[in-house]
C-alpha positions in Angstrom: 9.0 -102.7 -3.2 5.5 -103.0 -1.8 2.5 -104.7 -3.1 -1.3 -104.1 -2.7 -4.3 -106.2 -3.7 -7.7 -104.6 -4.5 -10.6 -104.1 -6.8 -10.2 -101.2 -9.3 -12.6 -98.5 -8.3 -11.1 -95.5 -10.8 -9.0 -95.4 -13.8 -8.0 -91.8 -14.2 -7.3 -89.9 -17.6 -3.9 -89.5 -18.5 -2.7 -86.0 -17.7 0.2 -84.5 -19.5 2.4 -81.5 -17.9 4.9 -79.0 -19.3 6.9 -78.9 -22.6 8.7 -82.2 -22.0 5.4 -84.1 -22.0 5.5 -85.5 -18.5 2.4 -87.7 -18.0 0.5 -89.1 -15.1 -2.4 -91.1 -14.3 -4.2 -92.1 -11.1 -5.4 -95.6 -10.4 -7.8 -96.0 -7.3 -8.2 -99.6 -5.7 -10.3 -100.8 -2.9 -8.6 -103.4 -0.7 -10.7 -106.4 -1.0 -9.7 -109.0 1.5 -10.1 -107.1 5.1 -12.8 -106.3 7.6 -12.5 -102.7 7.0 -11.6 -101.9 3.3 -9.3 -99.0 2.4 -9.5 -97.0 -0.8 -6.0 -96.1 -1.8 -4.8 -94.0 -4.8 -1.7 -94.9 -6.8 0.0 -92.8 -9.4 1.4 -94.0 -12.8 3.9 -91.9 -14.5 5.5 -91.5 -17.9 5.4 -95.0 -19.7 3.9 -96.8 -16.7 0.6 -95.1 -18.0 0.2 -97.7 -20.5 -0.2 -100.4 -17.6 -3.9 -99.8 -17.3 -4.6 -100.6 -20.9 -7.1 -103.4 -21.0 -8.2 -103.1 -17.4 -11.8 -102.2 -16.3 -13.4 -100.9 -13.0 -14.4 -104.0 -10.9 -11.4 -106.0 -11.8 -9.4 -107.3 -9.1 -5.5 -106.7 -9.5 -2.4 -106.4 -7.5 -0.2 -103.6 -7.6 3.3 -103.4 -7.1 4.4 -100.1 -6.2 7.3 -97.8 -4.6 6.6 -95.1 -1.9 7.8 -91.6 -3.0 8.2 -88.5 -0.7 9.0 -84.9 -1.4 8.9 -81.5 0.1 7.7 -78.2 -1.4 7.4 -75.0 0.4 7.7 -76.5 3.9 4.9 -79.1 3.2 5.6 -82.7 2.6 3.9 -85.1 0.2 3.7 -88.7 -0.1 2.8 -90.8 -3.3 2.5 -94.4 -4.2 4.1 -94.8 -7.6 2.9 -98.1 -9.2 5.3 -99.6 -11.6 3.5 -103.2 -12.2 -0.1 -104.2 -12.4 -1.1 -108.1 -12.4 -4.4 -109.5 -12.9 -5.5 -111.7 -10.1 -7.6 -114.8 -11.3 -9.6 -117.2 -9.1 -9.3 -120.7 -10.2 -12.9 -122.3 -10.5 -13.5 -125.8 -8.9 -15.5 -128.1 -10.7 -18.8 -128.9 -8.8 -18.9 -132.2 -7.0 -21.7 -134.7 -8.1 -24.9 -134.4 -6.0 -25.3 -138.0 -6.1 -23.1 -140.1 -3.9 -21.2 -143.3 -4.9 -23.8 -145.4 -2.9 -26.6 -143.8 -5.0 -25.2 -144.5 -8.3 -24.2 -148.1 -7.6 -20.6 -147.2 -7.7 -20.4 -148.2 -11.2 -20.4 -145.3 -13.7 -21.1 -146.2 -17.2 -18.2 -143.9 -18.7 
């Protein structure tokens, strides 16, 4: 299991292949917390294509994924197969008062 945190750059259309209806969708994220951000493509397959429902471009998410590798005609392919998508939310902090306790007399009426 691996994790990657980033901002959604692209949510691909769901593609269906073959008679059995195998489905696949691409999800592209831009790494958000580094000096040199990376753009990474993940694949969602079968029922996992439903994971992107409700998400929009620009939202920050964490993806849990597995690395898949395969060989075809002496060529080697690697894919990052996502199986969980988690929205990351920042907690907003209440702004501090601009007036110090000395300026307000230390006694507030409430």
